[in-house]
C-alpha positions as CSV (number, residue, x, y, z in Angstrom):
1,M,9.9,98.9,21.7
2,K,13.4,97.0,22.0
3,K,11.7,93.4,22.1
4,A,9.4,94.5,19.1
5,I,12.3,95.5,16.6
6,I,14.1,92.1,17.9
7,A,11.1,89.9,16.8
8,S,10.8,91.9,13.2
9,V,14.8,91.2,13.1
10,A,13.7,87.7,13.5
11,V,10.8,86.8,11.5
12,T,12.7,88.9,7.9
13,I,16.1,86.2,9.3
14,A,13.8,83.7,9.1
15,A,11.3,84.6,5.4
16,S,14.7,84.9,4.2
17,A,16.4,81.7,4.7
18,G,12.9,80.5,3.8
19,L,13.4,81.8,-0.1
20,L,17.0,81.1,0.0
21,Y,15.5,77.3,0.6
22,A,12.8,77.5,-1.6
23,A,15.2,78.7,-4.5
24,H,18.2,77.1,-4.3
25,V,18.3,73.9,-1.9
26,L,14.5,72.3,-3.0
27,P,15.7,72.1,-6.4
28,L,18.7,70.7,-6.2
29,R,17.2,67.8,-4.2
30,Q,14.3,67.8,-6.6
31,A,17.2,67.2,-9.2
32,A,18.9,64.5,-7.9
33,A,15.4,62.7,-7.1
34,K,14.7,62.2,-10.6
35,A,18.7,61.7,-11.0
36,A,18.3,58.7,-9.7
37,P,16.0,55.9,-11.0
38,P,15.1,53.0,-8.7
39,A,18.1,49.9,-8.4
40,P,17.0,47.4,-10.3
41,V,15.7,44.3,-8.4
42,P,17.5,41.4,-8.5
43,I,16.2,38.1,-9.7
44,V,16.3,34.2,-10.6
45,A,15.1,33.7,-14.1
46,G,14.4,30.5,-16.5
47,T,13.8,29.7,-20.0
48,V,10.7,28.0,-21.1
49,T,11.5,25.5,-22.4
50,Q,10.0,23.1,-25.3
51,H,9.8,19.5,-25.2
52,D,8.4,15.8,-25.3
53,V,6.1,15.9,-21.8
54,P,4.6,13.1,-20.7
55,I,1.2,13.1,-19.1
56,Y,0.9,11.4,-15.4
57,L,-2.2,10.3,-12.7
58,T,-0.7,10.2,-9.4
59,G,-1.8,7.9,-6.7
60,V,-1.6,6.4,-3.3
61,G,-1.3,2.6,-2.9
62,T,0.7,0.2,-1.1
63,A,2.9,-2.6,-2.5
64,I,1.5,-6.7,-2.2
65,A,3.0,-9.7,-2.9
66,Y,2.4,-11.3,-6.0
67,N,2.3,-14.5,-4.1
68,T,2.2,-15.4,-0.4
69,D,2.0,-18.7,0.8
70,V,1.8,-19.4,4.9
71,V,3.6,-23.1,5.8
72,R,1.4,-25.2,7.7
73,A,1.6,-29.0,8.4
74,Q,-0.2,-31.3,7.3
75,I,0.2,-33.8,9.9
76,Q,0.7,-33.6,13.5
77,G,4.5,-34.0,14.7
78,Q,7.4,-33.4,16.8
79,I,10.3,-30.5,14.5
80,I,13.5,-32.2,15.0
81,S,15.6,-29.7,13.5
82,I,14.8,-26.1,11.0
83,N,16.5,-26.2,7.9
84,F,16.5,-22.3,6.7
85,T,17.7,-18.9,7.8
86,E,14.6,-15.9,8.6
87,G,15.4,-13.3,5.9
88,Q,16.5,-16.5,3.6
89,K,15.6,-16.5,0.3
90,V,14.4,-19.8,-0.9
91,H,13.1,-21.9,-4.4
92,V,10.0,-23.9,-5.0
93,G,10.6,-27.9,-2.9
94,D,13.6,-26.1,-0.2
95,L,13.5,-28.0,3.1
96,L,12.3,-25.5,6.0
97,A,11.6,-28.5,8.8
98,Q,11.7,-31.9,9.4
99,I,8.6,-33.0,10.9
100,D,9.8,-37.0,12.9
101,P,9.2,-39.3,10.0
102,R,9.6,-42.4,12.5
103,P,5.7,-43.0,13.4
104,Y,5.0,-42.3,9.8
105,Q,7.8,-44.5,8.6
106,A,6.6,-47.4,11.2
107,Q,3.0,-47.3,9.0
108,I,5.0,-47.6,6.4
109,D,6.7,-51.3,7.4
110,Q,3.1,-52.8,9.1
111,F,1.9,-51.9,5.8
112,T,4.0,-53.6,4.1
113,A,3.8,-57.0,5.7
114,N,0.7,-56.8,5.9
115,L,1.5,-56.4,2.0
116,E,3.2,-59.3,2.1
117,R,1.3,-61.4,4.3
118,D,-1.5,-61.6,1.4
119,E,0.3,-62.0,-1.5
120,A,1.8,-65.4,-0.5
121,Q,-2.2,-66.1,0.6
122,L,-3.2,-64.6,-2.5
123,M,-0.2,-66.7,-4.2
124,N,-1.7,-70.3,-2.5
125,A,-4.8,-69.7,-3.0
126,K,-4.3,-68.8,-6.6
127,A,-2.0,-72.1,-6.9
128,N,-5.1,-74.0,-5.3
129,Q,-7.4,-73.2,-7.5
130,L,-5.5,-74.0,-10.9
131,R,-5.2,-77.4,-8.7
132,Y,-9.4,-77.6,-7.9
133,T,-9.9,-76.4,-11.8
134,Q,-8.2,-79.3,-12.7
135,L,-9.8,-81.3,-11.2
136,G,-12.8,-80.5,-12.1
137,D,-12.2,-80.8,-15.4
138,K,-12.0,-84.4,-14.7
139,G,-14.9,-84.8,-12.0
140,W,-13.5,-85.0,-8.9
141,A,-13.7,-82.1,-7.3
142,T,-17.1,-80.9,-6.8
143,P,-18.1,-77.0,-8.1
144,Q,-18.8,-76.1,-4.5
145,L,-15.4,-76.3,-4.0
146,I,-14.4,-74.3,-7.4
147,E,-16.6,-71.3,-6.7
148,T,-15.0,-71.1,-3.1
149,Q,-11.5,-71.3,-4.0
150,N,-12.1,-69.0,-6.2
151,A,-14.1,-66.5,-4.0
152,Q,-10.9,-66.8,-1.3
153,V,-8.8,-65.7,-4.4
154,G,-10.4,-62.6,-5.0
155,E,-11.4,-61.9,-1.6
156,L,-7.0,-62.3,-1.4
157,T,-6.9,-60.2,-5.0
158,A,-8.8,-56.8,-2.9
159,A,-7.1,-57.3,0.1
160,V,-3.6,-57.0,-1.7
161,K,-5.0,-54.0,-3.8
162,A,-6.7,-52.6,-0.2
163,D,-2.6,-53.1,1.5
164,Q,-1.2,-51.0,-1.1
165,A,-3.2,-48.8,-1.2
166,L,-2.6,-48.2,2.8
167,I,1.3,-48.2,1.8
168,D,0.4,-44.6,-1.1
169,A,-1.3,-43.0,1.7
170,A,0.9,-43.6,4.5
171,R,4.2,-42.7,2.0
172,V,2.1,-39.5,1.4
173,Q,1.5,-39.1,5.2
174,L,5.7,-39.6,5.5
175,S,6.2,-37.1,2.8
176,F,4.3,-34.6,4.4
177,T,7.3,-34.7,7.3
178,R,8.9,-32.6,4.8
179,L,7.9,-28.9,5.4
180,T,8.6,-27.6,1.4
181,S,8.6,-24.2,0.7
182,P,5.9,-23.9,-2.3
183,I,6.9,-20.7,-4.2
184,D,10.4,-19.0,-4.8
185,G,10.3,-16.2,-2.5
186,V,11.8,-15.1,1.1
187,V,11.2,-16.7,4.2
188,G,9.8,-14.6,6.9
189,I,9.7,-15.0,10.9
190,R,10.2,-18.4,12.1
191,Q,6.6,-19.3,14.3
192,I,8.0,-22.2,15.6
193,D,11.7,-23.8,17.6
194,V,12.7,-27.7,17.4
195,G,10.9,-29.9,19.3
196,N,7.8,-27.9,19.7
197,I,4.5,-30.3,18.3
198,I,3.2,-28.2,15.1
199,S,-0.3,-29.5,13.9
200,P,-2.6,-28.8,11.2
201,S,-4.4,-26.3,13.7
202,S,-1.1,-24.4,14.5
203,T,-2.2,-20.9,14.0
204,N,0.5,-19.8,12.5
205,G,2.1,-22.4,11.4
206,L,5.8,-22.7,10.8
207,C,6.5,-19.2,8.7
208,V,5.0,-17.3,5.7
209,V,6.9,-17.2,1.9
210,T,6.5,-14.1,0.0
211,Q,7.0,-13.6,-3.3
212,L,8.9,-10.4,-3.7
213,D,9.9,-10.6,-7.6
214,P,7.9,-9.5,-9.8
215,I,5.5,-7.4,-7.1
216,S,2.1,-6.0,-7.6
217,L,1.0,-1.9,-6.4
218,I,-2.6,-1.4,-5.5
219,F,-3.5,2.6,-5.9
220,T,-6.6,4.5,-6.5
221,L,-7.4,7.6,-8.3
222,P,-10.5,9.9,-8.6
223,E,-13.1,7.7,-10.3
224,T,-13.0,11.3,-12.7
225,V,-10.3,10.2,-14.6
226,L,-11.9,6.5,-15.5
227,P,-13.2,7.9,-18.4
228,Q,-9.8,9.3,-19.7
229,I,-8.0,6.2,-18.6
230,Q,-10.1,3.7,-21.0
231,Q,-9.9,5.8,-23.6
232,Q,-6.0,5.4,-23.9
233,Q,-6.8,1.5,-23.6
234,Q,-8.5,1.5,-26.3
235,K,-6.3,4.1,-28.2
236,T,-2.9,2.0,-27.7
237,N,-4.4,-1.7,-26.8
238,S,-1.3,-2.2,-25.2
239,P,-0.8,-1.8,-21.4
240,M,-0.9,1.2,-19.6
241,T,3.2,1.8,-17.5
242,V,2.8,2.9,-14.1
243,L,6.1,4.3,-12.0
244,A,6.3,3.5,-8.4
245,Y,7.9,6.6,-6.5
246,N,9.2,6.5,-2.5
247,Q,6.6,8.9,-0.2
248,D,8.9,12.4,-0.8
249,N,8.7,11.6,-4.9
250,T,13.4,11.5,-4.4
251,I,13.7,7.7,-5.3
252,R,11.8,6.3,-8.4
253,L,11.0,2.3,-6.6
254,G,10.2,0.2,-10.4
255,Q,8.4,0.7,-13.5
256,G,5.2,-1.7,-14.5
257,Q,2.3,-2.2,-16.1
258,L,-1.0,-1.7,-15.5
259,G,-2.4,-5.5,-14.8
260,L,-6.4,-4.6,-14.2
261,V,-8.8,-2.2,-13.4
262,N,-11.1,-2.5,-10.9
263,N,-14.9,-3.8,-11.8
264,E,-16.6,-1.5,-9.4
265,I,-15.7,1.8,-8.0
266,L,-15.4,2.7,-4.4
267,Q,-18.8,5.0,-3.4
268,T,-17.5,5.9,-0.6
269,T,-14.6,7.4,-1.5
270,G,-15.5,7.9,-4.8
271,S,-12.1,6.9,-6.3
272,I,-11.8,3.6,-8.2
273,Q,-8.8,0.4,-7.4
274,L,-5.6,-0.1,-9.9
275,K,-3.7,-2.5,-10.6
276,A,-0.6,-2.9,-11.1
277,N,2.9,-5.3,-11.7
278,F,6.3,-5.3,-11.2
279,P,10.2,-6.6,-12.1
280,N,11.4,-6.6,-8.5
281,P,14.8,-7.8,-9.0
282,T,16.5,-5.5,-6.7
283,R,13.9,-5.6,-4.4
284,S,12.8,-1.8,-4.0
285,L,9.4,-2.6,-3.8
286,W,8.7,-4.1,-0.9
287,P,5.5,-5.9,0.7
288,G,3.1,-3.0,3.3
289,E,5.3,-0.4,1.6
290,L,2.7,2.9,1.1
291,V,3.8,4.3,-2.6
292,N,3.1,7.2,-4.8
293,A,2.0,5.8,-7.8
294,R,2.3,7.1,-11.5
295,L,0.1,6.4,-14.3
296,L,0.7,7.8,-17.2
297,L,-1.6,8.9,-19.4
298,D,-0.3,9.7,-22.8
299,T,2.2,11.9,-23.6
300,R,3.0,15.6,-24.8
301,H,4.6,15.8,-27.8
302,N,6.9,19.4,-27.8
303,G,5.2,20.4,-24.5
304,L,6.1,23.8,-23.2
305,T,7.3,23.1,-18.9
306,V,9.2,25.7,-16.6
307,P,10.2,25.4,-13.2
308,A,7.0,25.1,-11.0
309,A,8.4,28.2,-8.9
310,V,7.3,30.1,-12.0
311,I,3.7,29.9,-11.4
312,Q,2.6,32.4,-9.5
313,Q,-1.1,32.0,-8.0
314,G,-3.6,35.8,-7.9
315,P,-7.4,37.0,-7.7
316,T,-7.4,36.2,-12.1
317,G,-5.8,32.7,-11.4
318,A,-1.6,31.5,-12.7
319,Y,0.4,33.9,-14.0
320,A,4.0,34.1,-14.7
321,Y,6.2,38.0,-14.4
322,V,7.8,37.6,-18.2
323,V,11.4,39.0,-18.9
324,N,10.8,41.3,-21.3
325,A,13.6,42.5,-23.9
326,D,14.5,45.9,-22.0
327,D,14.8,44.6,-18.6
328,T,11.3,45.3,-17.5
329,V,8.3,42.1,-16.6
330,S,5.1,41.8,-16.8
331,I,3.0,39.8,-16.3
332,R,1.4,36.8,-18.1
333,Q,-1.6,34.7,-17.6
334,V,-0.9,31.1,-18.2
335,K,-2.6,28.0,-18.0
336,V,-1.7,24.8,-16.0
337,A,-2.1,21.5,-17.7
338,Q,0.1,19.4,-14.6
339,I,3.0,20.1,-12.1
340,S,5.3,17.5,-11.7
341,D,8.5,16.9,-10.6
342,G,9.4,20.6,-10.1
343,Q,8.0,21.1,-13.5
344,A,5.2,22.6,-14.7
345,L,3.2,21.8,-17.8
346,I,1.7,25.4,-20.0
347,D,-1.3,25.0,-21.9
348,S,-1.7,28.6,-22.4
349,G,0.4,32.0,-22.2
350,L,4.1,31.3,-23.1
351,S,6.2,30.7,-26.2
352,A,8.9,28.9,-26.1
353,N,12.8,29.9,-25.1
354,E,10.8,33.4,-23.4
355,Q,12.6,34.0,-19.9
356,V,10.6,33.5,-17.2
357,V,11.5,35.0,-13.4
358,V,11.8,31.9,-11.2
359,D,12.7,33.3,-7.7
360,G,12.4,36.7,-6.1
361,Q,8.7,37.4,-7.7
362,Y,7.5,39.1,-3.9
363,K,10.1,42.3,-5.2
364,L,8.3,42.8,-8.5
365,Q,4.9,44.5,-10.4
366,P,4.7,45.2,-13.9
367,G,7.2,47.3,-15.2
368,T,10.1,46.8,-13.1
369,H,14.1,47.0,-14.1
370,V,15.6,43.6,-12.7
371,T,18.9,42.1,-13.0
372,L,19.8,38.5,-13.7
373,L,21.4,37.1,-10.8
374,H,23.7,34.5,-12.2
375,G,25.9,30.9,-10.3
376,K,25.9,31.2,-6.7
377,A,24.4,34.6,-6.7
378,A,21.0,32.7,-8.0
379,Q,21.9,30.0,-5.4
380,E,21.8,32.7,-2.3
381,A,19.2,34.7,-3.3
382,A,16.9,31.3,-3.9
383,A,17.6,30.2,-0.3
384,Q,17.2,34.3,0.5
385,D,14.0,34.3,-0.7
386,A,12.8,31.0,0.4
387,M,13.8,31.8,4.4
388,Q,11.6,35.5,3.7
389,A,8.4,34.0,1.7
390,P,5.3,32.7,3.7
391,I,4.9,29.5,3.9
392,P,1.5,28.0,2.0
């Protein structure tokens, strides 16, 4: 009986406590919850800017020398001197190496002696020819003797010409003992040392001279852009501009002009080769270097751009968060023309001077209140977001 009374009292106390909580404590907590709206989400914002925007077609290419020449010997002989330093800049006609000229000079001396001998014999034959002709006029020399002397003069005249031709040929051979640069350029690695025998059949020659200024770039683009290139060429009737960048697009290596659209499409890759020529006085482009090429197709006047980080991808395509006047955000579907140098060119969906979210999108949904970060806080937020964002 006593236990039943105690249990009844306990139930009564618990019920009273529950009524008290429901009547006083719970309403207070609900009111507090209603009175504390969510804190604004910190973001980094940017502005939609309007300016002239270049439209590029991008591809990958390789720099090639404008001219490359392997310096080879045209005669056989011993190298007696090397007159260049590897990597040296040279000009047309600069002496690179000297082959021993003595055998070729001796040959010239021999042919010169033969010429002098034949010239002396020719002079004597001409003198006899004159005497025989005079005697023949008086009837003191037979016609046969005169004809024989005329033939001898003709033979010796031909011999003199042959001697002179041999001398000229020998002088050409002698000139080949001087290995000179055929072009302006830079000398590569030396392939032979002093004292070795070089000949026309030597595989590597003496060295390679490469012309670096100007320099060419061969790059490829999809065949689908060929009509756009042709239309632009007909429209402007002037060479199109090509920019060359290093592989990570951080350094501009040069600006040149499109010189050639190749006359066939590569069927295996569905691409077309193009060749551009660049002035290269600082040698920023180097033969064999892999570079990123940008062909300037057109310029969008008064184009709209935003930082590339503004553009997000969703099930319905590209979109951006726009900051409203009441510091809330809304989603705006956008159409992107191109992304280049960290900037997205907008075809539609945004207007000039609108504010868009550059960083902090992963915390947002339509209607979220935001607060704009500036300066160091914006930089720290961007770094934190980069750490948390998944790698694509």
